[in-house]
C-alpha positions as CSV (number, residue, x, y, z in Angstrom):
1,M,24.2,-35.6,-11.7
2,T,20.6,-35.2,-11.7
3,N,18.3,-38.1,-11.1
4,L,15.4,-38.7,-13.8
5,S,12.6,-38.2,-11.3
6,G,14.3,-34.8,-10.5
7,I,14.2,-33.8,-14.1
8,I,10.6,-35.0,-14.4
9,S,9.3,-33.0,-11.4
10,R,11.1,-29.9,-12.6
11,L,9.8,-30.2,-15.8
12,L,6.1,-30.8,-14.8
13,F,6.5,-27.7,-12.3
14,L,7.5,-25.3,-14.9
15,C,4.5,-26.6,-17.3
16,A,2.3,-25.9,-14.3
17,L,3.5,-22.2,-14.2
18,F,2.6,-21.5,-17.9
19,V,-0.6,-23.9,-18.0
20,P,-1.7,-23.7,-14.6
21,S,-4.9,-25.9,-15.5
22,M,-3.1,-28.7,-17.6
23,F,-4.1,-31.3,-15.1
24,A,-7.5,-30.1,-14.1
25,A,-9.2,-31.5,-17.0
26,S,-8.4,-35.2,-15.9
27,T,-8.0,-34.6,-12.0
28,P,-9.9,-32.9,-9.5
29,A,-8.5,-29.8,-7.8
30,P,-7.0,-30.8,-4.3
31,H,-8.9,-29.5,-1.4
32,V,-6.5,-28.5,1.4
33,T,-7.3,-28.4,5.0
34,L,-5.4,-25.8,7.0
35,S,-5.2,-25.0,10.8
36,V,-3.5,-22.0,12.2
37,D,-2.4,-21.9,15.9
38,A,-2.1,-18.2,16.8
39,T,-2.0,-18.9,20.5
40,E,1.8,-17.8,20.5
41,A,1.2,-14.5,18.7
42,P,2.7,-12.4,21.4
43,R,5.8,-14.3,20.7
44,K,5.4,-13.5,17.3
45,I,5.4,-16.9,16.0
46,F,2.2,-18.6,14.2
47,H,2.0,-22.4,13.7
48,A,0.3,-23.9,10.7
49,T,-0.5,-27.7,9.8
50,M,-2.0,-28.8,6.5
51,T,-3.5,-32.0,4.9
52,I,-2.6,-31.9,1.2
53,P,-4.2,-34.6,-1.0
54,A,-1.2,-36.4,-2.8
55,K,-0.1,-39.4,-5.0
56,P,3.1,-41.3,-5.0
57,G,6.1,-39.5,-6.8
58,T,7.0,-35.9,-6.3
59,L,4.5,-33.4,-4.8
60,T,5.5,-29.8,-5.7
61,L,4.3,-27.2,-3.1
62,S,4.9,-23.4,-3.4
63,Y,4.8,-20.6,-0.9
64,P,2.9,-17.6,-2.1
65,K,5.4,-15.2,-4.0
66,W,3.8,-12.6,-5.7
67,I,1.1,-11.2,-3.4
68,P,-1.8,-9.4,-5.0
69,G,-1.5,-5.6,-4.0
70,E,2.1,-5.8,-3.3
71,H,3.4,-5.7,-6.7
72,G,6.4,-7.7,-6.2
73,P,7.8,-11.1,-5.2
74,T,7.4,-10.1,-1.5
75,G,6.1,-13.4,-0.1
76,P,7.8,-13.6,3.1
77,I,9.9,-16.7,2.8
78,Q,12.7,-15.7,4.9
79,D,10.3,-15.9,7.6
80,L,9.1,-19.4,7.1
81,A,10.6,-21.9,9.5
82,G,10.1,-25.3,11.0
83,L,8.8,-27.0,7.5
84,K,8.3,-30.8,7.9
85,F,6.5,-33.3,5.9
86,S,4.9,-36.5,6.9
87,A,2.5,-39.4,5.7
88,N,1.2,-42.4,7.5
89,G,3.1,-41.4,10.4
90,K,6.4,-41.2,8.7
91,T,8.8,-38.5,7.8
92,L,9.1,-37.5,4.2
93,S,12.1,-35.9,2.5
94,W,11.9,-32.7,0.8
95,R,14.2,-30.2,-1.2
96,R,13.8,-26.6,-2.1
97,D,13.8,-25.9,-5.9
98,L,17.2,-24.4,-7.1
99,L,15.5,-21.9,-9.5
100,D,12.7,-20.7,-7.3
101,G,13.2,-20.6,-3.6
102,W,9.6,-20.2,-2.7
103,T,9.0,-23.7,-4.1
104,F,9.3,-27.2,-2.6
105,H,9.5,-30.8,-3.8
106,V,8.3,-33.7,-1.5
107,D,9.1,-37.3,-2.1
108,V,6.0,-39.0,-1.6
109,P,6.2,-43.0,-1.2
110,A,3.8,-45.6,-2.4
111,G,0.5,-46.0,-0.7
112,V,0.1,-42.5,0.4
113,S,-2.9,-40.5,-0.6
114,S,-2.2,-37.3,1.7
115,V,0.6,-35.5,3.0
116,E,0.7,-33.7,6.5
117,A,2.7,-30.4,6.3
118,S,3.7,-28.3,9.1
119,L,5.4,-24.8,9.2
120,D,5.9,-22.0,11.5
121,F,5.7,-18.2,10.4
122,I,7.9,-15.9,12.5
123,S,6.6,-12.2,12.4
124,P,9.4,-9.9,12.3
125,A,9.9,-8.0,15.7
126,G,9.9,-4.3,15.4
127,S,7.9,-2.0,13.0
128,D,10.8,-1.4,10.7
129,G,11.2,-5.2,9.8
130,G,9.9,-6.3,6.3
131,V,7.2,-4.7,4.2
132,Y,3.6,-5.5,3.6
133,T,2.6,-9.0,4.8
134,G,6.0,-9.7,5.5
135,G,6.3,-6.9,8.0
136,A,5.8,-6.9,11.8
137,T,2.2,-8.2,12.4
138,A,1.9,-8.8,16.1
139,T,2.2,-7.4,19.4
140,D,1.4,-8.3,23.0
141,K,-2.2,-7.5,22.5
142,M,-3.0,-8.0,18.7
143,A,-2.2,-9.8,15.6
144,V,-3.2,-9.8,11.9
145,I,-3.4,-13.3,10.2
146,N,-2.4,-13.2,6.6
147,W,-3.0,-16.5,5.3
148,N,-0.5,-16.2,2.5
149,A,2.3,-16.2,5.0
150,M,0.9,-19.4,6.7
151,L,0.4,-22.0,3.9
152,L,1.6,-23.9,0.9
153,Y,-0.1,-24.8,-2.1
154,P,0.1,-27.6,-4.7
155,A,1.3,-26.6,-8.4
156,G,-0.6,-27.4,-11.2
157,W,-3.9,-25.6,-10.4
158,T,-5.0,-21.9,-10.4
159,S,-5.7,-20.3,-6.9
160,D,-9.4,-20.1,-8.1
161,E,-9.6,-24.1,-8.6
162,L,-7.9,-24.8,-5.3
163,S,-10.2,-24.9,-2.3
164,Y,-9.1,-24.8,1.5
165,S,-11.1,-25.3,4.8
166,A,-9.2,-23.2,7.3
167,S,-9.3,-23.0,11.0
168,L,-7.7,-20.6,13.4
169,R,-6.9,-20.7,17.1
170,L,-6.6,-17.8,19.2
171,P,-5.2,-16.6,22.5
172,A,-7.9,-16.7,25.1
173,D,-10.2,-13.8,25.4
174,W,-9.2,-12.2,22.0
175,K,-11.7,-11.3,19.8
176,F,-11.6,-11.0,15.7
177,G,-13.0,-9.5,12.4
178,T,-12.7,-10.9,9.0
179,S,-14.6,-11.0,5.6
180,L,-14.4,-14.7,5.6
181,A,-17.6,-16.6,6.5
182,V,-17.6,-18.3,9.7
183,A,-18.7,-21.9,9.9
184,S,-18.5,-22.5,13.6
185,Q,-16.7,-21.4,16.5
186,S,-15.9,-23.2,19.7
187,G,-14.2,-21.1,22.2
188,A,-11.0,-19.9,21.0
189,E,-11.0,-22.0,17.7
190,I,-13.0,-20.6,14.6
191,K,-13.7,-22.8,11.6
192,F,-14.2,-21.0,8.4
193,A,-16.5,-22.2,5.5
194,P,-14.4,-23.6,2.6
195,V,-13.2,-21.2,0.1
196,S,-11.1,-21.1,-2.8
197,L,-7.4,-20.4,-2.1
198,T,-7.9,-16.9,-4.0
199,M,-10.6,-15.7,-1.5
200,L,-8.7,-17.3,1.6
201,I,-5.6,-15.2,0.9
202,D,-8.0,-12.3,0.2
203,G,-9.6,-12.5,3.5
204,P,-7.1,-11.5,6.3
205,V,-8.1,-11.8,10.1
206,I,-7.6,-9.1,12.7
207,T,-7.6,-10.1,16.3
208,G,-6.9,-8.9,19.7
209,Q,-7.7,-8.2,23.3
210,Y,-9.0,-5.0,22.4
211,L,-11.0,-4.9,19.4
212,K,-13.9,-2.8,18.5
213,V,-16.6,-3.3,16.0
214,V,-18.3,-0.3,14.4
215,P,-21.2,-0.9,11.9
216,L,-20.9,1.8,9.2
217,N,-24.2,1.4,7.6
218,P,-26.6,-0.6,9.9
219,G,-29.7,-2.2,8.4
220,Q,-28.2,-1.7,4.6
221,T,-27.2,-4.2,2.0
222,P,-24.4,-4.7,1.6
223,P,-23.2,-4.3,5.0
224,A,-19.9,-2.7,6.0
225,E,-18.0,-2.3,9.1
226,M,-14.7,-1.2,11.1
227,D,-12.8,-4.0,13.0
228,V,-10.4,-2.0,15.0
229,A,-7.7,-3.7,17.2
230,A,-5.3,-1.6,19.3
231,D,-2.6,-2.1,21.8
232,G,-4.8,-0.3,24.5
233,A,-8.3,0.3,25.0
234,A,-7.8,3.9,25.2
235,A,-6.7,4.0,21.4
236,L,-10.4,3.0,20.4
237,D,-12.2,5.8,22.0
238,A,-12.4,7.9,19.1
239,P,-14.7,11.2,19.0
240,P,-18.2,10.6,17.7
241,E,-17.4,12.4,14.6
242,V,-14.6,10.0,13.5
243,W,-17.1,7.2,13.2
244,Q,-19.5,9.6,11.5
245,H,-16.9,10.2,8.7
246,Y,-16.3,6.7,8.0
247,K,-19.9,6.1,7.8
248,N,-19.8,9.1,5.3
249,L,-17.3,7.2,3.3
250,I,-19.9,4.5,2.6
251,T,-22.4,6.9,1.4
252,Q,-19.7,8.9,-0.7
253,T,-18.4,5.6,-2.3
254,N,-21.9,4.5,-3.2
255,A,-22.5,7.9,-4.8
256,L,-19.2,8.0,-6.7
257,F,-19.5,4.4,-8.2
258,G,-23.2,3.5,-8.1
259,A,-22.5,-0.1,-7.1
260,Q,-20.5,-2.8,-4.8
261,H,-18.5,-5.7,-5.7
262,Y,-18.5,-7.1,-2.2
263,R,-21.2,-9.2,0.0
264,D,-20.1,-7.5,3.1
265,Y,-17.1,-5.1,3.7
266,H,-14.5,-5.0,6.8
267,F,-12.2,-2.3,7.6
268,L,-9.5,-4.4,9.4
269,F,-7.7,-1.3,11.0
270,S,-4.6,-1.8,13.3
271,L,-3.6,0.8,16.0
272,S,-0.2,-0.1,17.2
273,N,3.4,1.6,17.1
274,H,5.0,-2.1,16.9
275,V,3.5,-3.3,13.6
276,A,4.3,-2.4,10.1
277,H,2.5,0.7,9.0
278,F,0.9,0.2,5.5
279,G,-2.4,-0.2,3.8
280,L,-3.2,-3.5,1.6
281,E,-6.3,-4.0,-0.2
282,H,-8.7,-6.8,-0.6
283,H,-12.1,-7.4,-2.1
284,E,-14.0,-7.3,0.8
285,S,-11.7,-6.0,3.5
286,N,-8.4,-4.1,3.8
287,D,-5.4,-4.5,6.1
288,S,-4.4,-1.0,7.2
289,R,-2.2,-0.1,9.8
290,L,-1.1,3.1,11.6
291,S,0.2,4.4,14.9
292,E,-1.7,3.5,18.0
293,R,-3.1,7.3,18.6
294,S,-4.3,7.6,15.0
295,L,-8.1,8.0,15.7
296,V,-7.5,10.0,19.0
297,D,-4.9,12.3,18.3
298,P,-5.5,15.2,15.9
299,T,-2.0,15.3,14.4
300,A,-1.9,11.5,13.9
301,R,-5.4,11.5,12.6
302,L,-4.3,14.4,9.9
303,L,-1.3,12.0,8.7
304,G,-3.4,9.0,8.2
305,A,-6.5,10.7,6.9
306,G,-6.5,9.2,3.3
307,L,-5.4,5.8,4.1
308,L,-8.7,3.8,4.7
309,S,-10.4,5.8,2.1
310,H,-7.7,4.8,-0.4
311,E,-7.8,1.1,0.4
312,F,-11.6,1.1,0.3
313,V,-11.5,2.7,-3.3
314,H,-9.3,-0.5,-4.1
315,S,-12.4,-2.7,-3.9
316,W,-13.5,-1.2,-7.3
317,N,-10.2,-0.1,-8.8
318,G,-7.6,-2.8,-8.2
319,K,-9.7,-5.9,-7.2
320,Y,-12.8,-5.6,-9.4
321,R,-11.3,-3.8,-12.1
322,R,-7.7,-5.2,-12.5
323,P,-4.9,-4.7,-15.2
324,A,-5.0,-7.9,-17.2
325,D,-1.2,-8.2,-16.5
326,L,-1.8,-8.2,-12.8
327,A,-4.6,-10.8,-12.7
328,T,-2.2,-13.8,-12.6
329,P,-3.5,-17.2,-12.0
330,D,-1.3,-18.2,-9.0
331,Y,1.0,-16.7,-6.8
332,E,4.3,-17.8,-8.4
333,K,3.7,-16.1,-12.0
334,P,5.4,-12.6,-12.0
335,M,3.0,-9.6,-12.4
336,Q,3.6,-6.9,-14.9
337,T,3.2,-3.4,-13.2
338,D,2.9,-1.0,-16.2
339,L,-0.6,0.1,-15.4
340,L,0.0,0.8,-11.7
341,W,-0.8,4.6,-12.8
342,V,-4.4,3.6,-13.0
343,Y,-4.5,0.8,-10.3
344,E,-2.7,3.1,-7.7
345,G,-2.5,6.5,-9.1
346,L,-6.3,6.8,-9.8
347,T,-7.0,5.1,-6.6
348,D,-4.7,7.5,-5.0
349,Y,-6.6,10.7,-6.4
350,L,-10.0,9.1,-5.4
351,G,-9.0,8.1,-1.9
352,E,-7.8,11.9,-1.3
353,M,-10.9,13.4,-2.8
354,L,-13.0,11.1,-0.6
355,S,-11.1,12.0,2.6
356,A,-12.4,15.6,2.1
357,R,-15.9,14.3,0.9
358,M,-16.4,12.1,3.9
359,G,-15.4,15.0,6.1
360,E,-12.1,13.5,7.5
361,R,-10.2,16.4,5.8
362,T,-11.3,19.9,5.5
363,P,-11.2,21.6,2.3
364,E,-8.1,23.5,3.6
365,E,-6.3,20.3,4.7
366,L,-7.0,18.7,1.4
367,R,-5.5,21.7,-0.4
368,D,-2.5,21.4,1.9
369,S,-2.0,17.8,1.0
370,L,-2.3,18.5,-2.7
371,A,0.3,21.3,-2.2
372,Y,2.7,19.1,-0.2
373,T,2.3,16.5,-3.1
374,A,3.1,19.1,-5.6
375,A,5.9,20.7,-3.9
376,D,7.8,17.3,-3.4
377,L,7.5,16.5,-7.2
378,D,8.6,19.9,-8.0
379,H,11.8,19.1,-6.0
380,T,12.3,15.5,-7.4
381,P,15.2,16.2,-9.7
382,G,15.1,12.2,-10.6
383,R,12.1,13.3,-13.0
384,A,14.9,14.5,-15.5
385,W,16.3,11.1,-16.0
386,R,13.4,8.6,-15.0
387,N,9.9,9.1,-16.5
388,L,6.6,8.3,-14.6
389,Q,6.1,5.0,-16.6
390,D,9.2,3.5,-15.5
391,T,8.3,4.2,-11.7
392,A,5.5,1.6,-12.3
393,D,7.3,-0.7,-14.5
394,G,10.4,-0.7,-12.2
395,V,8.3,-1.4,-8.9
396,P,9.1,-5.2,-8.3
397,A,12.7,-4.3,-7.9
398,M,12.4,-0.7,-6.5
399,Q,9.7,-0.5,-4.0
400,D,12.1,-1.3,-0.9
401,A,14.6,1.2,-2.0
402,P,16.2,3.1,1.0
403,R,15.0,6.7,1.6
404,E,18.4,8.2,1.1
405,W,18.9,9.8,-2.3
406,E,15.1,9.4,-2.8
407,S,14.7,12.6,-4.8
408,W,17.3,11.4,-7.2
409,R,16.6,7.7,-7.3
410,R,12.8,8.7,-7.7
411,G,10.4,6.6,-5.9
412,L,6.8,5.2,-6.4
413,D,5.7,8.4,-8.1
414,Y,2.9,6.4,-10.0
415,Y,1.0,7.3,-6.4
416,P,1.5,11.1,-5.9
417,E,2.2,12.1,-9.4
418,D,-0.7,10.5,-10.7
419,Q,-2.8,11.8,-7.9
420,L,-2.1,15.4,-9.7
421,T,-2.6,13.8,-13.2
422,W,-6.1,12.4,-12.5
423,L,-6.9,15.6,-10.9
424,W,-5.9,17.3,-14.6
425,A,-8.0,14.6,-16.1
426,D,-11.1,15.3,-13.9
427,V,-10.6,19.1,-14.8
428,I,-10.4,18.3,-18.6
429,I,-13.7,16.2,-18.5
430,R,-15.3,19.1,-16.7
431,Q,-14.1,21.8,-19.1
432,Q,-14.9,19.8,-22.2
433,T,-18.4,19.1,-21.0
434,H,-19.0,22.6,-19.8
435,G,-19.3,21.2,-16.1
436,Q,-22.0,18.4,-17.1
437,K,-19.6,15.4,-16.4
438,S,-16.7,14.9,-14.4
439,L,-14.2,12.1,-13.5
440,D,-17.0,10.4,-11.4
441,D,-19.0,9.7,-14.6
442,F,-15.8,7.6,-15.7
443,C,-15.9,5.8,-12.4
444,R,-19.5,4.8,-12.8
445,I,-18.9,3.6,-16.4
446,F,-15.6,1.7,-15.7
447,H,-16.2,0.5,-12.0
448,G,-19.9,0.6,-11.5
449,P,-23.3,-1.5,-12.0
450,P,-24.0,-4.3,-11.8
451,S,-23.2,-4.8,-8.3
452,G,-22.4,-8.4,-7.0
453,A,-20.0,-10.8,-5.4
454,P,-16.4,-10.3,-5.7
455,Q,-15.1,-11.0,-9.4
456,V,-12.3,-9.9,-11.6
457,K,-12.9,-7.8,-14.7
458,T,-9.5,-7.1,-16.3
459,Y,-8.5,-4.1,-18.5
460,T,-6.0,-2.7,-20.8
461,F,-4.6,0.7,-21.7
462,D,-7.0,1.0,-24.6
463,D,-9.9,0.1,-22.3
464,V,-9.1,3.0,-20.1
465,I,-8.7,5.3,-23.1
466,N,-12.1,4.1,-24.5
467,T,-13.8,4.7,-21.2
468,L,-12.4,8.1,-20.7
469,N,-13.6,9.1,-24.3
470,Q,-17.2,7.9,-23.1
471,A,-17.0,10.4,-20.6
472,A,-15.6,13.2,-22.7
473,A,-14.1,13.2,-26.2
474,Y,-10.6,14.3,-25.9
475,D,-7.3,13.3,-27.1
476,W,-6.6,11.0,-23.9
477,R,-4.1,8.6,-25.7
478,G,-1.9,11.7,-26.5
479,F,-2.6,13.3,-22.7
480,W,-1.6,9.8,-21.1
481,T,1.4,9.1,-23.4
482,E,2.7,12.5,-22.6
483,R,2.4,12.4,-18.9
484,L,3.9,9.1,-18.7
485,T,6.8,9.6,-20.7
486,N,7.9,13.3,-20.0
487,H,10.6,14.4,-17.9
488,G,9.2,17.7,-16.7
489,P,10.4,20.2,-15.4
490,G,8.5,20.5,-12.3
491,A,5.4,19.1,-11.1
492,P,2.3,18.4,-13.5
493,L,0.2,21.3,-12.4
494,G,-2.4,21.4,-15.0
495,G,-4.9,19.9,-12.7
496,I,-4.5,22.5,-9.7
497,E,-4.2,25.3,-12.3
498,G,-7.2,24.3,-14.2
499,S,-9.1,23.7,-11.1
500,G,-8.8,27.5,-10.2
501,W,-5.8,27.4,-7.8
502,K,-2.0,28.2,-7.9
503,L,1.0,26.6,-6.0
504,V,3.0,29.1,-4.3
505,Y,5.7,29.2,-1.4
506,D,6.2,31.2,1.4
507,D,7.8,31.0,5.0
508,T,4.7,29.5,6.7
509,R,4.4,26.0,7.7
510,S,1.0,24.3,6.7
511,G,-0.8,22.3,9.3
512,L,0.3,19.3,7.2
513,V,3.9,20.1,7.2
514,Q,3.9,20.7,10.9
515,A,2.3,17.4,11.5
516,V,4.8,15.6,9.4
517,E,7.7,17.1,11.3
518,S,6.0,16.8,14.6
519,E,5.1,13.1,14.0
520,R,8.1,11.8,12.5
521,G,10.9,14.1,14.1
522,S,12.1,15.4,11.0
523,V,13.1,18.9,9.6
524,N,11.9,20.0,6.2
525,A,14.3,22.4,4.2
526,A,13.8,20.8,0.9
527,Y,12.3,23.7,-0.8
528,S,14.9,26.3,0.4
529,I,18.3,24.8,0.7
530,G,17.4,21.1,-0.4
531,L,17.6,19.3,2.9
532,N,15.5,16.6,4.6
533,L,16.9,16.0,8.1
534,K,16.0,13.8,11.2
535,G,15.5,15.7,14.3
536,D,19.2,14.7,15.3
537,G,20.6,16.5,12.1
538,T,21.0,13.3,10.1
539,I,20.5,13.9,6.5
540,T,18.0,11.7,4.9
541,D,17.9,13.4,1.6
542,T,19.4,16.1,-0.6
543,V,17.8,17.8,-3.6
544,E,20.2,18.0,-6.6
545,G,20.5,21.4,-8.0
546,L,19.7,23.2,-4.7
547,P,22.3,24.8,-2.6
548,A,23.2,22.0,0.0
549,A,23.8,19.5,-2.9
550,R,25.9,21.9,-5.0
551,A,27.9,23.0,-1.9
552,G,28.7,19.1,-1.6
553,I,26.5,17.8,1.2
554,G,24.8,14.5,0.8
555,P,22.5,11.9,2.4
556,G,24.1,10.1,5.5
557,M,25.9,13.1,6.6
558,K,25.0,14.7,9.9
559,L,24.5,18.5,10.5
560,V,26.1,19.4,13.6
561,A,26.2,23.3,13.8
562,V,24.7,26.3,11.9
563,N,26.6,29.5,11.7
564,G,28.9,28.2,14.6
565,R,25.7,27.1,16.9
566,K,24.9,23.6,17.8
567,F,22.2,22.3,15.3
568,S,18.6,22.3,16.3
569,K,15.5,22.9,14.4
570,G,14.9,26.3,15.6
571,V,18.7,27.2,15.0
572,L,18.4,26.1,11.3
573,Q,15.1,28.1,11.0
574,D,16.7,31.2,12.4
575,A,19.6,31.1,10.2
576,L,17.3,30.8,7.0
577,R,15.2,33.7,8.1
578,E,18.1,35.8,9.2
579,G,19.8,35.1,5.9
580,K,17.3,36.9,3.9
581,N,18.6,40.3,5.4
582,S,22.5,39.4,5.4
583,A,25.0,39.0,2.6
584,A,26.9,36.6,4.5
585,P,26.6,32.8,3.4
586,I,24.9,30.2,6.0
587,E,27.7,28.0,7.3
588,L,27.0,24.5,8.1
589,L,29.4,22.1,9.9
590,V,28.8,18.6,8.7
591,E,30.3,15.3,10.0
592,N,30.8,12.7,7.3
593,T,32.1,9.2,8.4
594,E,34.0,10.9,11.1
595,Y,35.3,13.7,9.4
596,Y,34.1,17.4,9.8
597,K,33.8,20.1,7.1
598,T,32.2,23.6,7.2
599,Y,30.1,24.2,4.1
600,K,29.1,27.6,3.0
601,L,25.5,28.2,1.3
602,D,24.9,31.5,-0.7
603,Y,21.3,31.3,0.0
604,H,19.1,34.3,1.0
605,E,15.5,33.5,0.3
606,G,14.4,32.2,3.7
607,E,12.3,29.2,4.6
608,K,10.0,28.1,1.8
609,F,6.9,26.0,2.1
610,P,3.9,25.0,-0.3
611,H,0.4,26.3,-0.3
612,L,-2.5,26.8,-2.5
613,V,-4.1,30.2,-3.3
614,R,-7.0,30.9,-5.4
615,D,-6.6,32.0,-9.1
616,E,-9.7,34.4,-9.3
617,S,-9.4,34.4,-12.9
618,K,-10.7,30.9,-13.3
619,P,-13.6,29.0,-11.9
620,D,-13.0,27.3,-8.5
621,L,-13.5,23.5,-9.9
622,L,-11.5,22.0,-6.9
623,S,-14.1,23.1,-4.3
624,D,-16.8,21.4,-6.3
625,I,-14.5,18.3,-6.8
626,I,-14.2,17.9,-3.1
627,K,-17.6,18.5,-1.9
628,A,-19.6,15.9,-0.6
629,R,-22.1,14.1,-3.0
């Protein structure tokens, strides 16, 4: 049986989800006091306490579930521990909601006006644990404080209506960086100015023993800086040109958008081999994480070259301008992800172009990146059954899919494919206006003036189409409908070809392909026989329709020998090259769940790697697109 009070509390909770402001008209929104103790960050455990206004009955509290920018129910509830509630010195009973595991119901007795809550957040150990803010976030020398992992909030109000006074205690001698305003600091304890729950969660803190602050536009308004934490001091000793590139980024985004929608901006940049690697956008900062030597090692720098520019663009595209169905009132209501081809796809394109405009990539490196993206999409047979729109629609359930069978499953292609498609759109605008306008003009109309403090201005599909038509009259609705619903074949190359370049394959690895293989310890034979492998021969993916898959080889198997010789990257390369001058098949000895079998591949075209080459019959629009403004 269910008691009456439980039924009533459940109904109130459901009402709060769908009519989040129903109580606000008669009752002021609660102000919550939050204290986070991060002094045990090296142990990967954080302690949080809250004082939450309450009244007798049932207090319904939620742990943030749908985190902005993560596009799914990724709030790391599995890492919440030690949950306790008390009032007037007495422990209170509570129970998790049976329909929503991120929500808790607390029994509040008579005479109580506030509830003390405490919880621990246990950061996963090892960089492979979890995704985004649920991923590994702390090492012996540094940590990132994501407030959504450290708090609960009362149901019945929007995140804009709720306000929090937060404080943070750090390990001794650790420094910090954040976009949040500091009210006071005493030793290792920082008190932040009261903010809405929205802006608290939108303002993570980076902290560590080795932390370097680099102003990017001294004396200018609004200010921007890099707050870089690393596991060792040497990782912060980047060449002067690296810092100059990020100073250029501020200049180039100002030229692109013509306005800023932040009061000051902080690049919170983690350099560690022991935290999860990703980038997550915020209005006035970004939480970006790469390997420890990503500023000082040229190979690692090349692989991470577009990350910070991508996340910075999100301040305009994703935070300020946001799809209406992603602008939810709290962190429990599901987000609809159908417009991620704008939110992420356009950002991916702009981030790539800016990486060249700021100087972090050379023009050749930018072209190699486009070629690599196009080649991967050219070898994604999953496009035959799954259209681009579905890669956005399905992301809440699909974004943590395994790497195995990736080319047939098809991944988050609203990033790379829309990078090529927005290039195509840029080229069309230039062609339609005879070079008088470009996608930059769309960005200034859509994301630009007036400047000001953070706010959200939502949009729909029609808003995007109408603004594109302001930049250049064209059948944009037909263009995007076709791009989102087609099934290929092959990559969408209209932008590359229209910009005066062609995708070709030869047997020379580009610098980017070499960097990927070196950094990841992988072997790329995807464009020849259709195999991606780890350095030990473990097969991570096969491309359906190419020789290895046709022969019967699949992901999870292990390549043991090539033409009778123990597998190594060099041995496979030699076999592919020699096969061009031989009628004999390439023989692969493969282990599959303790069974061994030899597969014969009738392949004689050698190694294949992608490049862009000039098409002299067309104007070179791409070089103009990536040129610094």
